[in-house]
N, C-alpha and C positions, 0 to 999 in steps of 0.2 A: 725062506714059510716061500714065495715065489721062484728060482729064476726064471733067468729071460726070455726060454725055450718055450718057456708053456707061454705066455703069455699075446690075448689076440688083441686085435685094435675093434672101439666097440664105438658105437656114437648113440643118448641119450639124448633126445626128444621128453618132454615133462610142461606135464598143463597142469601149473598148480592156479586155486579156488581164488579167482579177481579181488575173493575182500580181503589179504595177503598184507599187511602193508609193506610198505617196505624196508625195514630192517627185519620184519617178518619173514617174506621173500628170499632177505641174501643169508638169512640161518637153515632158510629151509636146505636150502644151492648148499651152505659151508656140511649139511647135516647129511649128505649124497656126498659130497668130495671125499668128508672126511671116514664113509664108511669105506669108498672103496680105497682109499691108500690104507685103511688099520686091516684089510686085506687080502697087501699086497698089492695093491695094483699102483696107479699112477698117472696122472689128473696131465692130460696137454695141454687141454685150449678148454673154456667155455665161456659159452657167448647168450649174457640175456637180453632177451627179445623184450622184454617187456610185458606190454597189455596189451594184445591186441580180437579180434571178435574171429570167434567157431562158427567153425560149419552151420555145422546144429545146434543146439540147443543139450547143455546134460545140468542133470538136475537143476536145470531152469535157469541155468544162468547162461549169456549168448555171450561171451567173455572173457577171457581168464591167461591168467600168464604165465610169456611160453619162456622155457629155458634151451642149451641148448648143450651137452657137454662128451667130451671128447676121448678115451683116453683107458686106457691099456693097463686087462686085465685076465686071470687067472679063469677061464669055464664056469669053473661053479661060483664066482663070486654076482654071478648075474641072478639066479636062483634064487638067494641068500638077498639083494638088494630087489629082487620084487620083492617077498612078503612084507617086505622096510615097508615100499611105497603103500604096495594093499593095505596096510594095516594102520598107514595118517593121513587124515581125515584128507591135509593138505594138497595130493595129489589127486588132481581130474579124469587126468590122460598120462604114461607110459607105454617110453617105449625106445624097447634096446638093437639096436640096426649093427649086425658082426661086418666088420670096415676092410675090403679084400685089402690088398697092398700099390691097384689101382684112386683107387678110393679116404687112402691116406696117405697115396702121392698128393691126391685130389686139391683133398683138402688143405695140407702143409701147401700150397704153394699161394692159395685163395689168402691164406690167411695174411702172408710176407708178398703177397699184391697187394695189401689194404694196407701194412708199412709201408710198403715200400711209397707205393699213393704216399702218405702221409708224409714222410722224410720230404719227394721231391715238392711239395706243399710247403711246408716249415722254409724251406734252399728259396726260394721261388719270394715270397716274401723275407726272405732278408734282403731282399738282392732288389 
């Protein structure tokens, strides 16, 4: 289907409606993740931020459930993904950003740093 050469790195930020229950929030994330993988992409990282205040009201709502995902996919997947997100009422806003090699390296270092600090904390607690 998709070869390794035509995969691009992307970051997706989504603001879901705040009225979703925890299970619905997880299902909405899984729906996007499944869509990306079914269309030849691969998920790199998923980071649910949870409920946050909005900078300005959207549809009379002042909070939203934030989710950030990093993935590799062919370029044509994004157009299909945007159509799916625009059709779903649970998505208040979304933004897809193409990541260059420096952003990919930065995100990987940031993820690994968080894992390293957790390992250091557990090692200190063991002593």
